[in-house]
N, C-alpha and C positions, 0 to 999 in steps of 0.2 A: 421409305422410298429411297432407292439407290440412285446416285447421279454419276454419269460418266464424266470424269474430270475434264477430258479433252473437249467434249461437247459443251459442258458447263462453262468452260472458259470462253468459248466462242459465243455462247448465249449472253454471258455477262458483258462481253465486249460490245456486242450488238445493242444490248440494253443501254449501256452507257453512251454509245454513239447517238442513239435516238433521243436520250434524255438531253444530251448536249445540243442536239439539233433543235429540240423544242425550246430550250433556254435561249438559244441564239435568235430564233424566230420571235420569241417574246420580247427580247431586248430591242430588236429592230422595230417591232410594232410599237413599243413604248416610246422609243426615240422619235418615231414619226408623229405620234400624238403630241409629245412635248414640243416639237418644232411647230406644230400647228397652233398650240396654245402654251406659251412659255410659263404662264402663271401656274399651270398644273405641275410643272417641274418644281417650282418654288413650294407649292403646297405639299408635294410628296416629300421634299427634303425636311420641311418643318414638322410634318407628322412623324417622321422617323427620328428626328433629333430631340424633340421637345421632352419626351418622357425621361430619357437619361439625364438631360440637363437639369430638370427640376428636381428629380430625386437625388442626384449628386449634390446639388446645392443644399437641399434640406439636410442631408446626412452630414455634410461638412459643418454645418452650423449646429448640429446636434438637436435640431428641432423636429417636431412631429411632422412627417411628410404628408399626412392626410389633407391639410388645407391646400398644400401645393398640388396634390393630386386632383382635388376638386377643381382648382383653377385649370389644370391640365385637361380635365374632362370637358370643361366648357369650351376651352380653346379648340380642342380636337373636334368637338361637335360642330363648331362654327366652320372649321376648315373642311370637314367632311361635307357639310351642306354646300359650301362654295364649290367644292370639287364636283359634287353631284350636279349642280346647276350648269357648270361649264361643260361637263360631259353630255348633259342633256341637250344643250344648245348645239353641240357638235354632232348630235345624232348617234352617240356611242353608248353601249351598255355600261352600267355602273361598275362592273367588275373587269373592265377591259384593261386596267392597269394592275390587276392582280395576277401573279404567276401561279395558277392553280396546277397541282400535280396531275398527271394523266391517271394515276392510280390513287384514289382517295383512301384506300386501305393501308398502304405503306408509305404514302407521300413520295413515291418514286425512289425509295431506298432499295426495293427489291426484297426486303425481308420484313416480317411482321411477327412479333412475339417470339423471336429467336428462330423462326422457320421461314423458308422461302415463300414469298408471296405468290399468289396465283399469276400475277402479271409477269414475273420473271419465269415462272414455270411454263407459261405460254411461249416465251422466247426459247426456253430449253426444248420444248416439244417441236418447235419449228426447225431448230438447228439439228435435232436428232433425225427428223424426217429428211433433211438434206443429206445427212450421213447415210441413211438407209437407201436413199434414192440412187446412190452410187452403184448399188448392186441390184436394186429392185425397181420395177416400174410401178411406183406407188400411185401414179396418176391413173393407170389403166387397171392395175390388179387390185380391185376392191370387191367387197361383198356385193355391192350393187351391180357390178359388171360380170359377176360369175353367172354362167349359163349352164343349166341342166340339160339343155337340148343335145349336147354331145354324148349323152349317156343313154344307152338303149333301155327300152321299157320291157324287153323280153326277159322272162324269168330264166335264170341260169341254174342248171342242176349240176351237182347236188346241193348248191348253195341255197336254193329255194327263194331267191330274191333277185330282182333285176339290178343292173348297174345304176339305173336312174334312182330306184328306191334307196339303194345303199348310199348314193351321193346326197340325196335329200337329208338323210340322217347325218352323214359326215359334215355337210355344210352347216346344218343346224347346230351341231356340237361346236364347230370352229367359231361360228358367229357368236354364240352365247359365251364361249370361253373368252373371246376378245372383248365383248361388250361388258362383261361382268368382271374383268380382270382386276384383281386386288392383291398385290403381293404383300406379305407372303400368303400362301394358301390356295393359289389358283390351280395348282396341280400341274401335271405334265402330259404331253401328248406324243404319241408315236404315229407318224403318217407313213404308211408302208404300202408299196405296190409298184408295178412297172412304170417306166418313164412315160411322160405325156398324158397323165391322167388328172393333173390339177394340183399336185402336192405343193409345188412352188407357188402357184397362183394363190392358193388359200393361205400359205405361209406368209406371203407378202400382204395379203388382206389383213391377217391378224397383226402383223408387225405395224401396219399403217394405223389400225384402230388403237392398239395398245400404246404406241408411241405418241399418238395424237392426244391421249389422255395424260401425257406427261411422264409415263413410266419409262425407265431406261431399257432400251432394246438393242441387243447385238444380233445381227443376222450375218452369217458367214458360212462358207462351205467347210465341211469337215477337213478336207485336205489343207486348206489355208490355216485353219485354227491349229491343227497338229504341227504344221510347219512353224508357226509362231512359238509353240511350246518347245520345239527343237532349237529354234534360234536362241531362245532364252537360256535353255539348259547348256547348250554347247558354245555359247558366246559368239554366235555368228553375226549378231547385230550390234553395232556400236551404240553406246548411249542407252537410254531407258525406253526406247520405242517398243521393243519386243516385250519387255516387262510390263509396260502399260497395256499392250494388247491382251496379254494373258490375264492381267488384273481385271480388264473390262469383261472378259469372258466369264470369269469366276464370280464377279460381283454384280452384274447387271440384273435388273428385275426379271427380264425375260431373255433367255438365250434361244435363238433359232438356229440349229445346226443342220445345214442342208447337205444333201448328197452323201450321207454317211454310207460307207461301203465302197465308194469310188476311189478312195485313197489307197496307197500301197500299205497294207496292214503289216506292221512290225510289232515286236515286243514293246517298243517305246510307244507306239500309237495305242496299243491295248491298255498300257498303263495310264497314258494321258486321258483316254476316254473314261476309264474308271474313275480317275481323279476328278474329272469334270462332273460326271454324273453323281458320284458319291458326295462330293463336297457340296454341290448345289442342293442335293436332297437333304443333307443334314442342316443346311442353312435355310431350308424352305424357300429356295429360289426356283422359279419356274423355268422349265426347259421344254422345247419342242424339237423332236428329232424327225428328220425326213430321210427316208431311205428306199432304195429299190429292192433291198433284201427282204426276204420273208422272215417272219419272227423266228422260225426254227433255224434259220441260217446265222442268226446273231451269235449264238453260243459258239458255233464252230469258228467264227471269225474273231470274236472279241473275248471269248472265254465264258464259262458257265456263271461266274460271279457277276460279270457285267450284264449278261442276258437276264439273270435272275432279278437284278435291280430294275431293269427296264420292264420286264413282264409284271413285276410286283407293284411298281410305283407309277406306271404310265398307262393312260387310257389309249388303247390300240385302235386306230382308225384305218381299216383296209380300203385301198383304192383298187378298183378293177373296171375293166371295160376295154374299149378300143382306143388306141393312141389318138389323141385329139389332133396332133400335128399331121398325122397321116390322113385323118378325115378332112382336114382343111385342104391338103394337097389334092385329094380326090374331088373336092368340090370346085377347085379352080378351073 
C-alpha cells in the first residue's frame, strides 16, 4: 500500500492531537478523583515506587531479590485491595485510574509489527477523503445515490442494447472494482462517452470507496496534472511542491485522471501521458481514465503507442444516452 506523504503527515498530526487530548482528559479525571480521596494518590505513588526501591536495595547488597519480591507482592496486594475498596465506596470502576490506550493493538503508537496499525490507517483514510472532497462531492456522489432512471430503456440500433442496460453493466463493473480493490492487480478502467452521462459521478463513487478502505487515491483533471508536470520540468514552481504533486500522481495506489482530451494537446502532453500510463502499468498501479473522446480518437491525439497501451491494458466502459444535465433542465 502506498501512502501520500502530504496526506500522511496530516493524518499523523491529527492522530497525535487526539492522543494528547485523551491523555489530558485522563489526567484531569485522575486529579479529580485524587482530590476527592487523597489516600488514592498516596497508594498510587506507593505502587509505582515500591518495585524499583526493593529491587535496587537487594541488588546493592548483592542478595537474592526473590524474598524482597515476595514481600513486595504482599504489600502490593494489600495496597490494591485498599484501592479497590476506596473506589467502590466512591462508586467508581476499578480501572478508572488506568490510562488505557484507545487502540489495544498498537497501544496508541500507530504502528504494529513495523507496519501502520489500522487505527492510524483510519486517520489516513479520513484525511484523504478530505483531500478528495476539494474536487468531488463525496457526500452526494456515491454508489447508493446513483440512479439508472436517467437512462432510456429503448434499444438502440445498431448497438442492440439500451442505454439503461448498458449502464447497469457499467455500474456493476465500477462498483465491483471499487469494493474489491486491492493494489497491485486491480486493473485499469477507461470511461468513455459524451459529457453529462455519469462518468465523473461514478469516478467519484469509486474514489470514495477505495480511499475509504485506506488506499491512496489521487483524483485530478488531465489539464491540471499535465500543468504540474510542466511546472516541474521547466522550473515554474519554487520549492518542492510541483515535484511532490508529480510524485503523488506516479506512486498513488489509484490514479483517477478526469477530462482527458480537454487539455491543449502538445508533444509534451503526449510524452507526459505516456510516461504516466507506462510507468504505472509497469509498477502495477491502477489507473482510471475518463474522457469524452472515442477510443478511435485516442491514437490521433496521443499517438499509436499510447492508444495501444490503453486498448491493451484497460477495460473500456462506454457511456451513451441523453445528457443528464439537459434532462434535469427539461424537468424543471
